[in-house]
C-alpha positions as CSV (number, residue, x, y, z in Angstrom):
1,M,27.4,-0.9,-16.5
2,E,25.2,-2.9,-18.8
3,E,27.2,-6.0,-18.0
4,Y,26.4,-5.6,-14.3
5,F,22.7,-5.4,-15.0
6,E,22.9,-8.6,-17.1
7,L,24.7,-10.3,-14.3
8,I,22.0,-9.7,-11.6
9,P,19.4,-12.1,-13.0
10,K,22.0,-14.8,-13.3
11,L,22.8,-14.5,-9.6
12,F,19.2,-15.8,-8.8
13,V,19.7,-19.0,-10.8
14,P,20.1,-21.8,-8.2
15,E,23.0,-23.4,-10.1
16,N,24.9,-20.1,-10.3
17,L,24.3,-19.4,-6.6
18,I,25.8,-22.7,-5.6
19,K,28.7,-22.5,-8.0
20,I,29.6,-19.0,-6.8
21,G,28.9,-19.3,-3.1
22,G,29.4,-23.0,-2.5
23,L,28.1,-24.8,0.6
24,G,28.2,-21.7,2.8
25,L,25.9,-19.6,0.6
26,L,23.6,-22.5,0.2
27,L,23.2,-23.0,3.9
28,F,22.8,-19.3,4.5
29,I,19.9,-19.1,2.0
30,V,18.2,-22.1,3.6
31,F,18.5,-20.4,7.0
32,A,17.4,-17.0,5.6
33,E,14.2,-18.4,4.1
34,T,12.7,-18.7,7.6
35,G,15.3,-17.0,9.8
36,L,15.1,-13.6,8.1
37,F,12.0,-11.6,7.7
38,V,12.6,-10.9,4.0
39,G,13.7,-14.4,3.1
40,F,10.5,-15.4,1.4
41,F,11.7,-14.4,-2.1
42,L,14.6,-16.8,-2.0
43,P,14.5,-19.9,-4.3
44,G,14.4,-22.6,-1.6
45,D,12.9,-25.6,-3.3
46,S,14.8,-25.3,-6.6
47,L,18.0,-24.6,-4.7
48,L,17.7,-27.8,-2.7
49,F,16.9,-29.8,-5.8
50,T,19.8,-28.3,-7.7
51,A,22.1,-28.9,-4.7
52,G,21.2,-32.6,-4.8
53,I,22.1,-32.9,-8.5
54,L,25.4,-30.9,-8.1
55,C,26.4,-33.0,-5.1
56,S,25.7,-36.2,-7.0
57,T,27.8,-35.0,-9.9
58,H,30.6,-33.7,-7.6
59,V,30.2,-30.1,-8.9
60,L,29.3,-29.3,-5.3
61,N,32.3,-30.9,-3.6
62,V,30.7,-32.1,-0.4
63,N,29.6,-35.5,0.9
64,I,25.8,-36.1,0.8
65,V,25.7,-36.9,4.5
66,T,27.5,-33.7,5.3
67,L,25.2,-31.8,3.0
68,M,22.0,-33.2,4.5
69,I,23.2,-32.5,8.1
70,G,24.1,-28.9,7.1
71,L,20.8,-28.3,5.4
72,N,18.8,-29.5,8.3
73,I,20.8,-27.5,10.8
74,A,20.3,-24.4,8.7
75,A,16.6,-25.1,8.2
76,I,15.9,-25.8,11.9
77,F,17.9,-22.8,13.2
78,G,16.2,-20.6,10.6
79,N,12.8,-21.6,12.0
80,I,14.0,-21.1,15.6
81,T,15.2,-17.6,14.7
82,G,11.8,-16.8,13.0
83,Y,10.0,-18.1,16.1
84,Y,11.9,-15.8,18.5
85,F,11.5,-12.9,16.1
86,G,7.7,-13.5,16.2
87,K,7.8,-13.8,19.9
88,R,9.6,-10.5,20.2
89,V,7.6,-8.5,17.6
90,G,4.2,-10.0,18.5
91,P,1.1,-8.2,17.4
92,K,3.1,-5.4,15.7
93,L,3.6,-7.7,12.8
94,F,-0.2,-7.5,12.0
95,T,-0.1,-3.7,11.9
96,R,3.0,-3.3,9.9
97,D,2.5,-1.1,6.8
98,D,2.9,-2.5,3.3
99,S,6.3,-1.9,1.7
100,L,8.1,-2.8,-1.5
101,I,9.0,-6.2,0.1
102,F,6.4,-6.8,2.8
103,K,2.7,-7.1,2.2
104,K,0.1,-7.6,4.9
105,R,-1.6,-10.3,2.8
106,Y,1.5,-12.5,3.3
107,V,0.7,-12.6,7.0
108,A,-3.0,-13.0,6.5
109,I,-2.5,-16.0,4.1
110,T,-0.1,-17.6,6.5
111,Q,-2.5,-17.0,9.5
112,S,-5.4,-18.6,7.6
113,F,-3.3,-21.6,6.7
114,Y,-2.1,-21.8,10.3
115,N,-5.6,-21.7,11.6
116,R,-6.6,-24.5,9.4
117,H,-3.7,-26.8,10.1
118,G,-2.4,-25.8,13.5
119,G,1.2,-26.8,14.3
120,K,1.2,-29.0,11.2
121,A,1.5,-25.8,9.2
122,L,5.2,-25.9,10.2
123,I,5.5,-29.2,8.3
124,L,3.2,-28.6,5.4
125,G,4.3,-25.0,5.1
126,R,7.9,-26.1,4.4
127,F,6.8,-26.9,0.9
128,L,5.1,-23.5,0.3
129,P,7.0,-20.2,-0.2
130,I,5.9,-17.3,1.9
131,I,4.1,-19.7,4.4
132,R,7.6,-21.3,4.9
133,T,8.9,-17.9,6.0
134,F,5.9,-16.7,8.1
135,A,4.7,-19.9,9.8
136,P,7.6,-19.9,12.3
137,I,7.1,-16.2,13.0
138,L,3.4,-16.7,13.7
139,S,4.3,-19.6,16.0
140,G,6.3,-17.1,18.1
141,V,3.5,-14.5,17.9
142,I,1.0,-17.0,19.4
143,K,3.6,-18.3,21.8
144,L,3.3,-22.0,20.7
145,E,5.0,-24.2,23.3
146,L,8.7,-24.4,22.4
147,K,9.0,-28.2,22.5
148,V,5.9,-28.6,20.3
149,F,7.4,-26.0,17.9
150,L,10.7,-27.8,17.8
151,A,9.1,-31.2,17.1
152,Y,7.1,-29.9,14.1
153,T,10.2,-27.9,12.9
154,I,12.5,-30.9,13.0
155,I,10.0,-33.2,11.2
156,G,9.2,-30.5,8.6
157,S,12.9,-29.8,8.0
158,V,13.9,-33.4,7.5
159,L,11.0,-34.1,5.2
160,W,11.6,-31.0,3.1
161,T,15.3,-31.3,2.7
162,S,15.1,-35.1,2.1
163,L,12.4,-34.9,-0.5
164,M,14.0,-32.1,-2.4
165,T,17.6,-32.9,-2.1
166,L,17.9,-36.7,-1.9
167,S,15.4,-37.3,-4.7
168,A,17.5,-35.1,-7.0
169,Y,20.7,-36.7,-5.7
170,Y,19.6,-40.3,-6.6
171,L,17.9,-39.2,-9.8
172,A,21.2,-37.8,-11.0
173,K,22.7,-41.2,-10.3
174,I,20.1,-42.9,-12.5
175,I,20.3,-40.2,-15.2
176,P,24.0,-39.4,-15.6
177,D,23.5,-36.5,-18.0
178,L,20.8,-34.8,-15.9
179,Q,23.1,-31.9,-15.0
180,D,23.4,-31.0,-18.7
181,H,19.7,-30.3,-18.7
182,L,19.6,-28.7,-15.2
183,G,17.8,-25.5,-16.4
184,L,14.9,-27.5,-17.9
185,V,14.7,-29.7,-14.8
186,V,14.5,-26.8,-12.5
187,L,11.9,-25.1,-14.7
188,F,9.8,-28.3,-14.6
189,L,10.2,-28.4,-10.8
190,I,9.1,-24.8,-10.5
191,I,6.0,-25.5,-12.7
192,I,4.8,-28.6,-10.8
193,T,5.4,-27.0,-7.4
194,T,3.6,-23.8,-8.4
195,I,0.3,-25.7,-8.8
196,P,-0.2,-26.5,-5.1
197,V,1.2,-23.2,-4.1
198,V,-1.4,-21.2,-6.3
199,S,-4.2,-23.6,-5.1
200,T,-3.3,-23.0,-1.4
201,Y,-3.0,-19.2,-1.8
202,R,-6.4,-19.0,-3.5
203,K,-7.9,-21.1,-0.8
204,E,-6.4,-19.1,2.1
205,S,-6.8,-15.6,0.5
């Protein structure tokens, strides 16, 4: 039993997730971050970065073009799913009670961010956990015009996946032994991406 408890934390390490689940699990997680209501806790940024490195070193046995197409399809359809969820749920989202997973402040922070940036929140929010999950839902709640929503969604998805995945892919080409230090690289990425996240949440709270 103790071995199973030790295994659980390892399953949330991006490298292990990709090695265990392959491309299918990777695409599902990217979809779930915005397509499923509880997807905000998933490691989207670090997962994309790790995928770029593993693709470059052929640990993830898929062509980079195929990978990028798959990631963008998953990210776009995740947003669309979130949009229609928000459209269906509507104002009920704002009166939902706090639970172990859901907190009202997540919606409040996202709404404040959305009020400041409008539809561009769908682009900027791609790089911010929680906002990445709830921005498409709020777009559905306020019934943002679908073609406008899709335009922002596509731009945001392409920018997010390209910056995170392609930068890692080509960095691994320049630094061949980068995979051997993947844990430290991901930790560094988490640290530098946490700074704007914390700054944004403090401003919007």
